[in-house]
N, C-alpha and C positions, 0 to 999 in steps of 0.2 A: 261665354255661351257659344261663340262660334267654334271653339275648340271641341266642345261636346258634340255639336252638330256635325263637324268634320269627322270626328271619330265614329259617330253613329253611321255616317254614310260609308266610311271605310269598312265597318263591320258588316253592313248590309251587302256591300259588293263582295266581300269575302265569303259570306254565307251563300250568295248566289253562285259563286264559282265552285264552292264545295258541293252544292246540290247538283250542278251540272256534271262535275267529275264523278259523283256517286252514280248518276244515271248512266254515264258511259261505262263505268266499271260493271254495273249490273248487266248491261247489254252484252258486254264482252264475256261475262261469265256464262250467260245463256248460250252464246255461240260455242264456247269451248268447254261445255259441261261433258266430261269424259263419260259419265254413265249414259247420258243421252246419245252420245256419239257411238258408243259400243253397240247400241241397238239398231243403228241405221244400216242400210244396205251398202254394198261396196260402191255403188254409183256415187255416193257422197264423197268418196276419196278422189274422184277424178283420175282413176288409174287408166293406163293405156289399155286398149282393147285386148291385146294379148295377155296382159297381166290378169285382167278381170276374167277373161275366158278360162285361163288355166285354173284360177281359184274356184270358179263356178263348176268346172269339170270335176273338181275334187270335192264339191259339196260345201265349199266355204262361201257363204252368201252374206254374212254380216261382218261389220268391222270388228265386233267382239270375237267372233270365231277366228278372224285373221290374227288378232293380237295374241291368241293362244297357240299359234303355230310358230315353230322355229324356222330359221333360214333353211336348215337341213330338210325340214318337212316340205317347204316350198320347192326346194331343188329336186326333191323326189317326185314332184308332179311332172307328168309328161309335158314337154315343150317349155318348161320353166327353167330359165337360166339366170345368169348374173344380172342381165338387163331387167328381168322381171323383179328380182330381189331388190335391185337398186330403185326401181320405180315404186315398189311397195314401201320401202324404207323412207323415201322422200315424201310420199303422200301421207304416210302415217305420221311422220315428223311434223308436217304442216298442221296436223290435228292434235299434236302434243302426245302422240302415242308411239309405240314401237312393237316390234316382234318380240315374242318370248325369247329370252336369252340375250337380247341385244343390250 
């Protein structure tokens, strides 16, 4: 009888751990939902001011618009250079995204 009680306790503990992991996975999915991220403004990427200003000057104001741009498109923007491209790639990468063509 003790064996059955011991097994029941182990199963109960395992079920609790599975529930906890499931909640954590759901929370992470909400944070990294690509569709939701694409609709957000550039401020959610934590870009450097120069990068953000260059993009806004060109009318790129959402993360989704940015992911549709190529590195060449960005370099064609006034005052945007390799540092801006690098900043954009790093911040997009943190969100699980990238520039078109990367």
